[in-house]
C-alpha positions in Angstrom: -92.7 10.3 -78.0 -90.3 8.6 -80.4 -86.7 9.7 -80.3 -83.4 8.9 -82.0 -81.0 6.9 -79.8 -78.0 9.0 -78.8 -75.3 9.1 -76.2 -73.2 12.1 -75.0 -70.1 13.2 -76.8 -67.0 12.9 -74.6 -66.0 16.2 -72.9 -62.5 17.2 -71.8 -61.2 20.4 -70.3 -57.5 20.0 -70.9 -55.9 17.7 -73.5 -52.4 17.4 -75.0 -51.7 17.0 -78.7 -50.5 13.4 -78.0 -53.7 12.6 -76.2 -55.9 14.1 -78.8 -54.2 12.2 -81.7 -54.2 8.9 -79.8 -57.7 8.9 -78.3 -59.7 10.9 -80.9 -58.0 11.7 -84.2 -56.5 8.3 -85.0 -59.7 6.3 -84.0 -61.9 9.1 -85.5 -64.0 9.7 -82.4 -65.7 13.1 -81.7 -64.8 15.1 -78.6 -65.8 18.4 -77.1 -62.9 20.5 -75.7 -64.1 23.1 -73.3 -61.2 25.5 -72.9 -59.3 25.4 -76.2 -60.3 29.1 -76.9 -60.0 30.6 -73.5 -56.7 32.4 -74.3 -57.9 33.8 -77.6 -59.0 37.4 -78.0 -62.1 36.0 -79.6 -63.2 34.4 -76.4 -63.7 37.8 -74.8 -64.5 39.8 -78.0 -66.7 37.7 -80.2 -70.4 38.3 -79.9 -73.2 39.6 -82.2 -72.5 43.2 -81.3 -68.8 42.9 -82.2 -69.5 41.3 -85.6 -72.2 44.0 -86.3 -69.7 46.8 -85.5 -67.0 45.3 -87.6 -68.9 44.7 -90.9 -72.4 45.9 -90.5 -72.5 47.5 -94.0 -71.6 44.2 -95.8 -74.4 42.7 -97.8 -74.6 38.9 -97.2 -76.3 35.9 -98.7 -79.0 34.3 -96.5 -80.3 30.7 -96.6 -83.3 29.1 -95.1 -84.7 25.6 -94.4 -87.0 25.4 -97.4 -86.1 22.4 -99.7 -84.8 23.5 -103.0 -87.2 22.8 -105.9 -87.3 22.5 -109.6 -84.2 23.8 -111.3 -82.6 25.4 -108.3 -79.1 24.4 -107.3 -78.9 22.3 -104.2 -77.7 25.3 -102.1 -79.0 28.6 -103.2 -79.4 31.8 -101.1 -83.0 33.0 -100.7 -82.2 36.7 -100.2 -79.6 39.3 -99.4 -79.4 41.6 -96.5 -77.1 44.0 -94.8 -75.1 42.2 -92.0 -76.2 44.9 -89.6 -79.9 44.2 -90.2 -79.4 40.5 -90.0 -77.6 40.8 -86.6 -80.5 42.8 -85.3 -82.9 40.0 -86.2 -80.7 37.5 -84.5 -80.7 39.6 -81.3 -84.4 40.2 -81.2 -86.5 37.4 -82.7 -86.4 33.9 -84.2 -85.8 33.4 -87.9 -84.8 30.4 -90.1 -82.5 32.7 -92.1 -78.8 31.6 -91.8 -75.4 32.7 -93.1 -73.6 29.8 -94.5 -69.8 29.3 -95.2 -68.8 33.0 -94.5 -65.1 33.1 -95.4 -63.3 35.2 -92.8 -60.2 35.9 -94.8 -62.3 37.2 -97.7 -65.0 39.0 -95.8 -63.7 40.1 -92.5 -59.9 39.5 -92.4 -59.3 41.4 -89.2 -61.0 38.5 -87.3 -58.0 36.3 -88.1 -56.1 38.3 -85.4 -58.6 37.1 -82.8 -58.0 33.3 -83.0 -55.2 30.7 -83.4 -54.9 27.4 -85.2 -54.6 25.0 -82.3 -51.5 22.9 -82.1 -53.4 19.7 -81.5 -52.2 17.4 -84.2 -54.4 18.5 -87.1 -52.8 20.1 -90.2 -55.3 22.9 -90.8 -55.9 24.3 -94.2 -55.4 28.0 -93.3 -57.0 29.5 -96.3 -60.5 28.5 -95.3 -61.6 29.6 -91.8 -65.4 29.9 -92.2 -68.3 31.1 -90.1 -72.0 30.2 -89.7 -74.7 32.3 -88.2 -78.2 31.2 -87.0 -81.1 32.3 -84.8 -82.9 30.8 -81.8 -84.6 27.7 -83.0 -83.1 27.5 -86.5 -81.9 24.1 -87.7 -79.3 22.9 -90.2 -80.3 19.9 -92.3 -78.4 16.7 -91.4 -75.4 16.4 -93.7 -71.7 15.7 -93.9 -69.1 18.0 -95.5 -68.4 17.3 -99.1 -64.7 17.8 -98.8 -64.5 15.1 -96.0 -62.3 17.2 -93.9 -61.6 16.7 -90.2 -63.4 19.7 -88.6 -62.8 21.7 -85.4 -66.0 23.6 -84.8 -66.0 26.6 -82.4 -69.1 28.2 -81.0 -69.7 31.8 -79.8 -72.5 33.8 -78.3 -75.2 31.5 -76.7 -75.7 27.8 -77.1 -76.3 25.3 -79.8 -77.1 21.6 -80.0 -75.2 19.2 -82.2 -76.2 15.6 -83.1 -73.5 13.5 -84.8 -73.6 10.2 -86.7 -70.6 8.3 -87.9 -70.1 7.4 -91.6 -71.2 3.8 -90.7 -74.6 5.2 -89.8 -75.2 6.6 -93.3 -77.1 3.5 -94.4 -79.9 4.4 -91.9 -80.1 8.1 -92.7 -81.9 7.9 -96.1 -79.0 9.6 -97.8 -79.9 11.3 -101.1 -77.9 10.0 -104.1 -75.4 12.5 -105.5 -75.7 14.7 -102.4 -74.3 15.0 -98.9 -77.7 15.2 -97.0 -80.6 13.0 -96.3 -84.3 13.3 -97.1 -85.3 16.9 -96.3 -88.8 15.8 -95.0 -87.2 13.8 -92.2 -87.4 15.5 -88.7 -84.8 13.9 -86.4 -86.4 15.7 -83.4 -89.7 13.9 -84.1 -88.8 10.9 -86.2 -91.6 9.0 -88.0 -90.4 5.4 -87.5 -93.5 4.0 -89.3 -92.6 5.8 -92.6 -88.9 5.7 -92.1 -88.1 2.6 -90.1 -84.4 2.6 -90.7 -84.2 5.6 -88.3 -84.8 3.2 -85.4 -81.4 1.7 -86.1 -79.5 5.0 -85.7 -77.1 5.4 -82.8 -75.9 9.0 -82.6 -73.9 11.3 -80.4 -75.3 14.5 -78.9 -73.7 17.5 -77.3 -74.7 21.1 -76.3 -72.1 23.7 -77.0 -71.7 27.0 -75.2 -69.6 30.1 -75.9 -66.0 29.1 -76.6 -66.5 25.4 -76.8 -64.6 23.4 -79.6 -66.1 20.3 -81.1 -64.0 17.9 -83.1 -66.0 16.3 -85.9 -64.0 13.5 -87.7 -64.0 13.2 -91.5 -67.3 12.2 -93.0 -69.4 12.6 -89.8 -73.0 13.7 -90.2 -74.0 16.7 -88.2 -77.5 18.0 -87.4 -77.3 21.4 -85.7 -79.9 23.4 -83.8 -79.3 27.0 -82.5 -80.7 27.3 -79.0 -79.8 31.0 -79.0 -78.9 33.4 -81.8 -75.2 33.0 -82.3 -72.4 31.9 -84.6 -69.7 29.4 -85.1 -66.3 29.1 -86.8 -65.0 25.9 -88.5 -61.3 25.2 -89.1 -60.7 22.2 -91.4 -57.9 19.7 -92.0 -58.1 17.7 -95.1 -57.7 13.9 -94.7 -54.3 12.4 -95.4 -55.8 9.0 -96.1 -55.6 8.2 -99.9 -59.0 6.7 -100.2 -60.7 9.6 -98.4 -58.7 12.1 -100.4 -59.8 10.4 -103.7 -63.4 10.5 -102.6 -63.2 14.1 -101.7 -61.9 15.0 -105.2 -64.8 13.0 -106.7 -67.4 14.8 -104.5 -66.0 18.3 -105.2 -65.1 18.0 -108.9 -67.5 15.4 -110.2 -70.6 14.7 -108.0 -71.4 18.4 -107.3 -71.3 19.5 -110.9 -73.2 16.4 -112.1 -75.9 17.1 -109.6 -76.3 20.8 -110.7 -76.4 19.8 -114.4 -79.1 17.3 -113.7 -81.1 19.8 -111.7 -81.0 22.2 -114.6 -81.9 19.5 -117.2 -84.5 17.6 -115.3 -85.7 19.9 -112.5 -88.2 18.6 -110.0 -88.3 15.2 -111.8 -84.7 14.6 -110.9 -85.3 15.6 -107.2 -88.3 13.4 -106.9 -86.4 10.5 -108.5 -83.6 10.8 -106.1 -85.9 11.0 -103.1 -87.7 7.8 -104.1 -84.4 6.1 -104.8 -83.1 7.0 -101.3 -86.1 5.4 -99.7 -86.0 2.3 -101.9 -82.3 1.7 -101.3 -82.5 2.2 -97.6 -85.5 -0.1 -97.2 -83.9 -2.8 -99.4 -80.8 -2.8 -97.2 -83.0 -2.9 -94.1 -84.7 -6.1 -95.3 -81.3 -7.7 -96.0 -80.2 -6.9 -92.5 -83.4 -8.3 -90.9 
């Protein structure tokens, strides 16, 4: 069986702010911190039942893994459902339906009393603590965050697997132009090296997260996520202080995203097919130059 080359993400149990900044933030290296949340109320309280009791009557947008087609925007919900009913699904059976970018302060502000912003050397943007929910076996398309923030990602209830790739690996991932993801037909669990030979050059990092774990994902890192159990995560973000990265973030958020959605409305599937073909052509051209 063909597999992507990976090595384990570094794990630590106790780390000071000075150690984190020196060994992980400044060199932009991922790390999993095992006990960063153990003093939070969330560590004892947060599970699917708790979320269901807090906001079961809310109606939420749900997303799946089907590629967007035609004149759809690049990320559109496929349906709406009461949060109570969605939690029941997560507790009882697999589904590819996920909740994406659920803003705690807007949707369930009481949860802000259950966690802290870690004093670890990151200047967190405190207006945007967001949650993500998924079921056993559900997957999140490989991508990097458009705002290029440094991310601290906390998982609760069950386990999940995360595969990471540095920005330098982007050239091997068949990145789609004007987007922050790769070809949606690529399966990193069962890579087709014959059709997509650049995947053989990937060198990723991989980690399994359990309840309460915190994963630092540096700015621009790709992440491919699989839920091993029904559960949820929270991400806190710190925007980059590097001028070049900040300028790129502004371009992504205020120019690229809107250009992409305009082109989808104007050209539909023709635009999507063109970009997919361009991603393959550009990647293989680069591969030949490196050979």
